[in-house]
C-alpha positions as CSV (number, residue, x, y, z in Angstrom):
1,M,41.5,-79.1,-12.0
2,K,43.6,-82.5,-12.6
3,A,46.7,-80.5,-11.1
4,L,44.5,-79.2,-8.3
5,L,43.7,-83.0,-7.2
6,S,46.8,-84.4,-7.4
7,K,48.6,-81.9,-5.2
8,H,46.0,-81.7,-2.6
9,G,44.0,-85.1,-3.1
10,P,40.5,-85.3,-3.4
11,Q,38.5,-82.6,-1.4
12,H,35.3,-81.5,-1.3
13,V,33.4,-78.5,0.7
14,S,30.4,-78.8,2.5
15,C,29.1,-75.9,4.9
16,G,32.2,-74.6,5.4
17,I,34.0,-78.2,6.5
18,V,37.0,-79.3,4.3
19,S,37.3,-83.2,4.3
20,S,39.1,-85.7,2.7
21,S,37.1,-88.0,0.4
22,R,39.0,-91.2,1.3
23,G,37.7,-93.5,4.2
24,A,34.2,-93.5,5.5
25,R,33.8,-89.8,5.2
26,G,34.6,-89.7,1.7
27,S,31.2,-91.9,0.7
28,P,28.0,-90.5,-1.0
29,N,26.3,-90.5,2.3
30,A,29.2,-88.5,4.1
31,Y,29.3,-86.0,1.5
32,T,25.4,-85.8,0.9
33,N,24.1,-86.0,4.3
34,G,26.5,-84.1,6.4
35,C,25.2,-80.9,6.9
36,A,21.6,-81.5,5.4
37,S,19.3,-79.3,7.4
38,S,16.4,-81.4,6.0
39,P,15.0,-84.8,4.2
40,R,14.4,-82.4,1.1
41,E,17.7,-80.9,1.2
42,A,19.5,-84.3,1.8
43,A,17.8,-85.8,-1.5
44,I,18.8,-82.7,-3.2
45,R,22.7,-83.4,-2.3
46,Q,22.4,-87.4,-2.9
47,C,20.9,-86.1,-6.3
48,L,23.9,-83.5,-7.2
49,Y,26.7,-86.1,-5.8
50,H,25.3,-88.9,-8.3
51,L,25.2,-86.9,-11.2
52,C,28.4,-85.3,-11.0
53,K,30.0,-88.9,-10.4
54,A,28.2,-89.9,-13.1
55,R,30.0,-87.4,-15.6
56,N,33.3,-87.4,-13.9
57,A,34.2,-90.0,-11.6
58,E,37.8,-88.3,-10.7
59,G,36.6,-84.7,-10.3
60,A,33.2,-85.8,-8.6
61,Q,33.8,-84.2,-5.0
62,V,34.7,-80.7,-6.3
63,Q,32.1,-80.9,-9.1
64,F,29.6,-81.9,-6.3
65,S,30.5,-79.1,-4.2
66,L,30.5,-76.2,-7.1
67,C,26.8,-77.3,-7.7
68,L,25.9,-77.6,-4.1
69,L,27.3,-73.7,-3.7
70,A,24.6,-72.8,-7.0
71,V,22.2,-74.5,-5.0
72,T,23.1,-73.1,-1.6
73,R,22.7,-69.8,-2.8
74,N,19.4,-70.1,-4.4
75,M,18.2,-71.6,-1.5
76,D,19.3,-68.1,0.5
77,N,18.0,-66.2,-1.9
78,S,14.6,-68.3,-1.7
79,G,14.9,-68.2,1.9
80,K,15.1,-64.1,1.5
81,E,12.2,-63.7,-0.6
82,K,10.3,-65.9,2.0
83,E,11.0,-63.5,4.9
84,A,10.3,-60.8,2.6
85,M,6.8,-61.9,1.7
86,A,6.3,-63.0,5.2
87,L,6.9,-59.2,6.2
88,V,4.8,-57.7,3.6
89,A,1.9,-60.0,4.6
90,E,2.5,-59.1,8.0
91,A,2.7,-55.3,7.2
92,D,-0.6,-55.9,4.8
93,K,-2.2,-57.4,7.9
94,K,-1.5,-54.0,10.3
95,M,-2.6,-51.5,7.7
96,K,-6.2,-53.4,7.7
97,S,-6.5,-53.5,11.5
98,S,-5.2,-49.9,11.3
99,Q,-7.9,-49.0,9.0
100,S,-10.7,-50.7,10.7
101,F,-13.0,-48.5,13.4
102,F,-11.4,-50.3,16.5
103,G,-7.7,-50.0,14.9
104,A,-8.2,-46.2,13.8
105,M,-9.0,-45.7,18.1
106,F,-6.2,-47.5,19.7
107,G,-3.0,-47.1,17.9
108,G,-3.2,-46.8,14.2
109,S,-0.4,-44.5,13.9
110,S,1.9,-46.8,15.4
111,K,0.6,-49.6,13.3
112,T,1.0,-47.9,10.5
113,E,4.8,-46.5,11.5
114,E,5.1,-50.3,12.3
115,A,3.9,-51.5,8.5
116,C,6.1,-49.0,7.3
117,D,9.2,-50.3,8.8
118,M,8.2,-53.6,7.3
119,Y,7.3,-52.8,3.9
120,V,11.4,-50.9,4.2
121,R,12.9,-54.3,5.7
122,A,11.1,-56.3,3.0
123,A,12.6,-54.3,0.2
124,N,15.9,-54.8,1.6
125,M,15.3,-58.6,1.6
126,Y,14.1,-58.3,-1.5
127,K,17.1,-56.5,-2.7
128,M,19.3,-59.0,-1.3
129,A,17.5,-61.7,-3.3
130,K,17.6,-59.8,-6.2
131,N,13.9,-59.7,-6.8
132,W,14.3,-55.7,-8.1
133,C,10.7,-55.4,-9.2
134,A,9.7,-57.0,-5.6
135,A,11.7,-54.5,-3.9
136,G,10.5,-51.5,-5.8
137,N,6.9,-52.5,-5.2
138,A,7.3,-52.5,-1.5
139,F,9.3,-49.2,-1.4
140,S,6.6,-47.6,-3.0
141,Q,4.2,-48.8,-0.3
142,A,6.6,-47.2,2.4
143,A,6.5,-44.3,0.4
144,H,2.8,-44.1,0.4
145,L,2.7,-44.8,4.1
146,H,5.0,-41.9,4.7
147,L,2.8,-39.7,3.0
148,Q,0.0,-40.8,4.9
149,M,1.8,-39.7,7.8
150,Q,3.0,-36.5,6.7
151,S,6.6,-37.4,6.3
152,K,7.5,-36.0,2.8
153,H,11.3,-36.4,3.4
154,D,11.2,-40.2,3.8
155,A,8.2,-40.5,1.0
156,A,10.8,-39.0,-1.3
157,T,13.5,-41.1,0.0
158,N,11.5,-44.6,-0.7
159,F,10.3,-43.3,-3.9
160,I,13.8,-42.6,-5.3
161,D,14.8,-46.2,-3.8
162,A,11.7,-47.9,-5.6
163,G,13.0,-46.0,-8.5
164,N,16.3,-47.8,-8.3
165,A,15.0,-50.7,-8.0
166,F,12.7,-50.9,-10.6
167,K,15.7,-49.3,-13.0
168,K,17.6,-52.4,-12.5
169,A,14.5,-54.7,-12.7
170,D,13.2,-53.0,-16.4
171,P,14.1,-49.4,-17.3
172,Q,10.2,-49.2,-19.2
173,D,8.7,-50.0,-15.7
174,M,11.0,-47.8,-13.6
175,C,9.9,-45.0,-15.6
176,L,6.1,-45.9,-15.6
177,K,6.7,-45.9,-11.9
178,S,8.5,-42.8,-11.1
179,E,6.2,-40.8,-13.6
180,S,3.0,-41.8,-11.6
181,A,4.5,-40.8,-8.5
182,D,3.3,-37.0,-7.9
183,L,6.7,-36.0,-7.2
184,T,5.4,-32.1,-6.6
185,R,3.4,-33.0,-3.9
186,V,5.9,-35.6,-2.3
187,V,8.9,-33.0,-2.2
188,Q,7.0,-29.8,-1.8
189,G,10.0,-27.3,-1.3
190,R,12.3,-30.3,-1.7
191,F,13.0,-29.3,-5.4
192,T,16.4,-30.7,-5.6
193,I,15.5,-34.0,-4.8
194,A,13.0,-33.9,-7.4
195,A,15.7,-32.7,-10.2
196,K,18.1,-35.2,-9.2
197,H,15.0,-37.8,-10.0
198,H,13.9,-36.3,-13.3
199,I,17.7,-36.1,-14.4
200,T,17.7,-40.2,-13.5
201,I,14.8,-40.5,-15.4
202,A,16.2,-38.4,-18.2
203,E,19.7,-40.2,-18.4
204,I,17.7,-43.7,-18.6
205,Y,15.5,-42.0,-21.8
206,E,18.8,-41.2,-23.4
207,T,21.1,-44.2,-23.0
208,E,18.7,-47.3,-22.6
209,M,15.4,-46.3,-23.6
210,V,16.6,-43.9,-26.7
211,D,13.9,-41.7,-26.7
212,I,15.5,-38.0,-26.7
213,D,12.2,-36.2,-27.1
214,K,11.3,-37.4,-23.5
215,A,14.8,-36.9,-22.3
216,I,14.7,-33.2,-23.4
217,A,11.4,-33.0,-21.1
218,H,12.7,-34.5,-18.2
219,Y,15.9,-32.5,-18.5
220,E,14.0,-29.6,-18.5
221,Q,11.8,-30.6,-15.7
222,A,15.1,-30.8,-13.2
223,A,16.1,-27.0,-14.8
224,D,13.1,-25.8,-13.6
225,Y,13.5,-27.4,-9.9
226,Y,16.7,-26.2,-9.8
227,K,16.0,-23.0,-10.6
228,G,13.1,-22.9,-7.9
229,E,16.4,-23.5,-5.3
230,E,18.4,-20.4,-7.2
231,S,21.2,-23.6,-8.0
232,T,21.5,-21.6,-11.3
233,S,24.8,-24.1,-12.0
234,S,23.0,-26.9,-11.8
235,A,19.9,-25.9,-13.8
236,N,22.4,-24.7,-16.8
237,K,23.9,-28.0,-17.2
238,C,20.5,-29.7,-17.5
239,L,19.7,-26.8,-20.1
240,L,23.2,-27.7,-21.9
241,K,21.7,-31.3,-22.4
242,V,18.5,-30.1,-23.8
243,A,20.1,-27.7,-26.1
244,T,22.6,-30.3,-27.2
245,Y,19.8,-32.8,-28.2
246,A,17.5,-29.7,-29.4
247,A,20.0,-29.0,-31.8
248,Q,20.3,-32.4,-33.1
249,L,16.7,-32.6,-33.8
250,E,17.1,-29.3,-35.4
251,Q,15.3,-27.7,-33.0
252,Y,17.7,-24.4,-33.9
253,P,15.8,-21.8,-32.0
254,K,15.2,-23.7,-28.7
255,A,19.1,-24.5,-29.0
256,I,20.2,-21.0,-29.6
257,E,18.0,-19.3,-27.0
258,I,19.6,-21.9,-24.4
259,Y,23.2,-21.5,-25.6
260,E,22.8,-17.8,-25.6
261,Q,21.0,-17.5,-22.2
262,V,24.4,-19.6,-20.7
263,G,26.7,-18.0,-22.5
264,T,25.3,-14.4,-20.9
265,H,25.5,-16.1,-17.0
266,A,29.1,-17.2,-18.0
267,M,30.7,-14.1,-19.2
268,D,29.4,-12.4,-16.0
269,S,30.8,-15.1,-13.9
270,T,34.7,-14.9,-13.0
271,L,34.9,-18.6,-12.7
272,L,32.8,-19.4,-15.7
273,K,33.6,-16.5,-18.1
274,Y,36.1,-18.8,-20.0
275,S,33.3,-21.3,-21.2
276,A,31.4,-18.3,-22.4
277,K,33.0,-18.6,-26.0
278,D,32.0,-22.1,-26.3
279,H,28.0,-21.7,-25.4
280,F,28.4,-18.4,-28.3
281,F,30.4,-20.7,-30.7
282,K,27.9,-23.4,-30.7
283,A,25.1,-20.5,-31.1
284,A,26.4,-19.3,-33.9
285,L,26.6,-22.7,-35.3
286,C,22.8,-23.3,-35.0
287,H,22.1,-19.9,-36.6
288,F,24.5,-20.9,-39.5
289,C,22.7,-24.2,-40.2
290,V,19.5,-21.7,-40.3
291,D,20.7,-19.2,-42.6
292,M,24.6,-18.0,-43.1
293,L,23.1,-14.2,-42.4
294,N,21.6,-15.2,-39.1
295,A,24.9,-16.7,-38.3
296,K,26.6,-13.8,-39.7
297,L,24.5,-10.9,-37.2
298,A,25.0,-13.6,-34.5
299,V,29.1,-13.5,-34.6
300,Q,28.7,-9.4,-34.7
301,K,26.3,-9.6,-31.7
302,Y,28.7,-12.0,-29.3
303,E,31.5,-9.5,-30.0
304,E,29.8,-6.9,-28.7
305,M,28.5,-8.3,-25.9
306,F,31.6,-10.0,-25.1
307,P,34.7,-8.4,-26.5
308,V,36.9,-11.1,-25.7
309,F,34.9,-13.6,-27.9
310,S,37.0,-11.5,-30.9
311,D,40.0,-13.1,-29.9
312,A,38.6,-16.5,-29.4
313,R,40.0,-19.4,-32.1
314,E,36.2,-19.8,-32.2
315,C,35.2,-16.9,-33.4
316,K,38.1,-16.9,-36.4
317,L,36.8,-20.3,-37.3
318,L,33.2,-19.1,-37.7
319,K,34.5,-15.9,-39.8
320,K,36.9,-18.2,-42.1
321,L,33.5,-20.4,-42.7
322,L,31.4,-17.4,-43.2
323,D,33.8,-16.6,-46.0
324,A,34.2,-20.0,-47.5
325,Y,30.4,-20.1,-47.6
326,E,29.9,-16.7,-49.2
327,E,32.6,-17.9,-52.1
328,Q,30.7,-21.2,-51.8
329,N,34.3,-22.6,-51.3
330,V,34.0,-26.2,-49.9
331,E,37.6,-26.7,-50.1
332,A,38.5,-23.3,-47.9
333,Y,35.6,-24.7,-45.6
334,T,37.1,-28.4,-45.0
335,D,40.7,-26.7,-44.8
336,S,39.6,-24.2,-42.2
337,V,38.0,-27.1,-40.1
338,K,40.9,-29.3,-40.2
339,E,42.9,-26.5,-39.0
340,F,41.1,-25.8,-35.8
341,D,40.7,-29.4,-35.1
342,T,44.8,-29.9,-34.6
343,I,44.8,-27.7,-31.8
344,S,40.8,-28.2,-30.3
345,R,39.7,-31.8,-31.1
346,L,36.1,-31.6,-32.5
347,D,33.5,-33.6,-30.6
348,Q,30.7,-35.7,-32.2
349,W,27.9,-33.0,-31.8
350,L,30.2,-30.0,-33.4
351,T,31.1,-32.5,-36.3
352,T,27.8,-33.3,-36.9
353,M,26.7,-29.7,-37.2
354,L,30.0,-28.4,-39.4
355,L,29.2,-31.2,-41.6
356,R,25.5,-30.0,-42.1
357,I,26.5,-26.8,-42.8
358,K,29.0,-27.8,-45.2
359,K,26.6,-30.0,-46.6
360,T,24.5,-26.6,-48.2
361,I,27.4,-25.2,-49.8
362,Q,27.7,-28.5,-51.6
363,D,23.5,-28.5,-52.4
364,D,24.2,-24.5,-53.5
365,E,27.0,-25.5,-55.8
366,S,24.9,-28.3,-57.2
367,D,22.0,-26.0,-57.9
368,L,24.6,-23.3,-59.8
369,R,25.4,-26.4,-61.9
């Protein structure tokens, strides 16, 4: 700071004008009253200037400028919020007048449209002021008005905007607001919008609120909506998320059903055929966590369904693990996993499943002893 001041001389910035601190223009009045838009603002400038000067005389002008900038920004936000509040009040007034007997007879629908526009403008003002909760509420009000006017696409858009605003304010609040909206009614025939909305909620539950059961429910709902649009690929992506969490929660039958379903779909597709082995591999591991014999029968079934699976490294690993399990050989099991990991890195999910299976071998060994 000292180097800056010694090089250029003490300066300050006020309302975009850079002025020297020397002479009359450097007096407190020049700094604090020069661009004040009101007596109140001038008083704030005076207090800030003297406070900064008392703390550090040499850098008073620079500190004053920084403080003034912060205050100005807060005042700008406050101004945006006031504009937004005025718009909401005007929109509320229009809605009340449109609902009266005479209002309904003379231009009720146009007043509803105007009110809707005002709510959206207010919401955007609140966004600029970073008042996310108020922005979400304004978008929600606009959405409900669009529903009244049978503008379902606009209503869905506003509900999503509201959800995004609530998400920034408070994830819990966002989920409550989003779930309270009757999306089935709002986006009837527009399943893709509903699916994306449920994915957003699911992601919040899995990352910010850590409620996996609710995340699963929303991914399943999203998958159903994608199926309604015959978007199988998008539906399967959601279902794979469900299978991943179901297996982690030891809901193995559910995970197996999904992995087999997605694997069967993939093996019939030229583009997705390569990924089928991964799905069957995960399904077999889930079987293994339940029972070794189940896993053995599953591997045989997958080889018959998808002959390419026999030559896959995943299938060969499964057979080695089955042999190690039958022999109750923990060392052979571990070596097989390590060998596989040197070429194909194991992710967290695979590591968890393989450790669970390994633990059953160790438990069986201790029982025999």
